[in-house]
C-alpha positions in Angstrom: 7.4 -25.5 -26.9 9.2 -23.2 -24.2 7.0 -20.7 -22.6 7.9 -18.0 -20.0 5.1 -16.0 -18.7 5.7 -13.0 -16.4 3.0 -11.5 -14.0 2.9 -9.1 -11.2 3.5 -5.9 -12.8 1.4 -3.0 -11.7 1.3 0.7 -11.0 3.0 1.7 -7.6 4.0 4.7 -5.9 7.6 5.5 -5.4 9.1 3.8 -2.2 6.6 0.9 -2.8 7.3 -2.7 -3.5 6.5 -5.3 -6.0 7.0 -9.0 -6.7 7.2 -10.2 -10.2 6.9 -13.8 -11.1 7.9 -15.8 -14.2 6.4 -19.2 -14.8 8.5 -21.4 -17.3 7.5 -24.5 -19.0 9.0 -26.7 -21.8 12.4 -26.7 -20.6 14.6 -28.3 -17.8 13.9 -25.6 -15.6 16.8 -26.2 -12.9 19.5 -26.4 -15.7 18.9 -22.9 -16.9 19.9 -19.5 -15.5 17.0 -17.2 -15.1 17.4 -13.4 -15.6 15.4 -10.4 -15.5 16.0 -7.4 -17.9 13.8 -4.3 -18.4 13.3 -1.7 -21.0 12.0 1.7 -20.7 10.4 3.6 -23.6 12.9 4.6 -26.0 15.7 2.8 -24.4 17.6 -0.3 -24.7 16.8 -3.4 -22.7 19.0 -3.5 -19.7 20.0 -6.3 -17.5 18.4 -6.3 -13.8 19.2 -9.6 -12.0 20.1 -13.2 -12.7 20.3 -16.4 -10.7 21.9 -19.9 -11.3 20.1 -22.9 -11.8 20.6 -24.0 -8.2 19.8 -20.6 -7.0 23.0 -20.3 -5.0 24.7 -17.7 -7.3 23.0 -14.3 -8.2 24.1 -11.1 -9.8 22.6 -7.7 -10.1 22.7 -4.8 -12.1 24.3 -1.6 -10.4 21.1 0.4 -10.4 19.0 -2.2 -8.5 21.7 -3.6 -6.1 20.4 -3.6 -2.6 16.9 -2.8 -3.6 16.0 -5.9 -5.7 16.2 -9.6 -4.8 16.0 -12.5 -7.2 14.8 -15.9 -6.4 13.6 -19.2 -7.8 11.5 -22.2 -6.8 12.6 -25.1 -8.8 9.7 -27.3 -7.5 7.3 -24.8 -9.3 9.5 -23.8 -12.5 9.0 -20.2 -11.4 11.5 -17.3 -10.9 10.8 -14.0 -9.0 12.0 -10.5 -8.6 11.3 -8.8 -5.4 11.4 -5.1 -6.0 11.6 -2.7 -3.0 12.2 1.0 -2.7 11.2 1.4 -6.1 11.8 4.8 -7.8 10.3 6.6 -11.0 13.5 5.3 -12.9 12.4 1.7 -12.2 9.3 2.3 -14.6 9.9 -0.1 -17.6 8.6 -3.5 -19.3 10.3 -6.2 -17.4 11.3 -9.5 -19.3 12.2 -12.8 -17.8 14.7 -14.9 -19.8 16.5 -18.2 -19.8 20.2 -18.8 -20.5 22.8 -21.6 -20.1 25.1 -19.5 -18.5 25.2 -16.7 -15.8 25.6 -13.7 -17.8 24.5 -10.1 -17.8 24.6 -10.1 -21.6 21.2 -10.0 -23.3 22.2 -12.0 -26.5 23.2 -15.1 -24.2 19.7 -15.5 -23.2 17.9 -18.2 -25.5 14.4 -17.8 -24.5 12.4 -14.7 -23.5 9.0 -14.1 -22.0 6.5 -11.3 -23.4 6.9 -9.1 -20.5 5.1 -7.1 -17.8 4.7 -3.6 -17.2 5.8 -1.8 -14.2 5.0 2.0 -13.6 6.2 3.8 -10.7 4.5 7.2 -10.0 6.7 9.8 -8.1 
């Protein structure tokens, strides 16, 4: 049974930082691309960042480039999202997901976590 469990969401002031984690079990972690998506109320789920199985390749959504950083620890089956210079527009539920290809497209991701809430106050 595949499980992805996000943690680290919180209420933070604009300009602050947060680090999200996603612990994965039930799959060969290093063989999967890991991605982060987010969904604000009333909006579609949008791509945030993704990282290859080796960790050598990453890609980011335009709105988070230069502020967010994705990384992974294959020894702990965990992926991270470091979020700096947070803005009120970053408020959303953040989801981690696993895919077999490095992709920005939601439908390419096979497994999903339940999400963690990030709220940025201005």
